[in-house]
C-alpha positions in Angstrom: -2.2 25.2 -24.3 0.3 22.5 -25.0 0.0 18.8 -24.5 3.1 16.6 -23.8 3.4 12.8 -24.2 5.4 10.7 -21.9 8.2 8.4 -23.1 7.9 4.7 -22.2 9.0 4.2 -18.6 8.0 7.7 -17.5 4.8 7.6 -15.5 2.3 10.4 -15.6 1.5 10.5 -11.9 0.7 13.4 -9.6 3.5 12.3 -7.2 6.1 12.5 -9.9 4.7 15.9 -11.1 4.8 17.3 -7.6 8.4 16.0 -7.1 9.6 17.6 -10.3 7.8 20.9 -9.7 9.4 21.1 -6.2 12.8 20.1 -7.6 12.9 22.6 -10.5 10.6 25.5 -9.5 10.7 25.3 -5.7 6.9 25.3 -4.9 3.4 25.2 -6.3 -0.2 25.9 -5.4 -3.0 23.5 -6.2 -6.4 24.5 -7.6 -8.3 21.2 -7.5 -6.5 18.9 -10.0 -4.5 21.8 -11.5 -1.0 22.7 -10.3 -0.1 26.4 -10.4 3.6 27.4 -10.6 5.2 30.9 -10.6 8.8 31.1 -11.4 11.1 33.7 -13.1 9.5 35.0 -16.2 6.5 32.7 -15.8 3.7 34.7 -14.2 1.5 31.6 -14.0 2.0 28.0 -15.3 -1.0 25.7 -15.0 -0.3 22.0 -15.2 -2.7 19.0 -15.2 -3.2 15.6 -16.7 -5.5 14.6 -19.5 -5.3 10.9 -19.4 -1.7 10.0 -20.2 -0.9 13.6 -21.4 0.5 16.5 -19.5 -1.3 19.7 -20.3 0.5 23.1 -19.7 -0.9 26.6 -20.0 1.3 29.5 -19.3 1.3 33.3 -19.0 4.8 34.9 -19.1 6.1 38.4 -18.4 7.7 39.8 -21.6 9.3 42.7 -19.7 11.8 40.6 -17.6 15.5 40.8 -18.2 17.0 38.6 -20.9 19.0 36.5 -18.3 15.9 35.8 -16.3 14.0 34.8 -19.4 16.8 32.5 -20.5 17.1 30.9 -17.0 13.4 30.4 -16.9 13.4 28.6 -20.3 16.3 26.4 -19.4 14.6 25.4 -16.1 11.3 24.7 -17.9 13.0 22.5 -20.5 14.9 20.6 -17.8 11.6 20.1 -15.9 9.8 18.8 -19.0 12.7 16.5 -20.0 13.0 14.9 -16.6 9.2 14.6 -16.3 8.3 13.3 -19.8 11.6 11.8 -20.9 11.7 13.9 -24.1 14.3 16.5 -24.8 13.4 20.0 -26.1 14.6 18.9 -29.6 12.4 15.8 -29.5 9.4 17.7 -28.3 9.9 20.3 -31.1 10.1 17.5 -33.7 6.8 15.9 -32.4 5.1 19.3 -32.4 6.1 20.0 -36.0 4.9 16.5 -37.0 1.5 17.2 -35.4 1.1 20.5 -37.2 1.9 18.9 -40.6 -0.8 16.3 -40.1 
């Protein structure tokens, strides 16, 4: 499971999350407070809020074609950047910093 912070000015609201899921992945199911997304190489992506953090848990299919996997990763990164305000590079830097501490 991964937790993502939100940049100042980017609100962690259910409305924004639903809007971004629909924009990038097309649709979602809801299991209580958890949003469930299926897209490309992602068999199941579960998203929810823990206070001001976005939590994401995913199961992927390793047997998909390379082009599908690449498209899925690009879409996921665009989704996270537009939702949280942090680029993939910034998220990677924050994750490395957390691991070092």
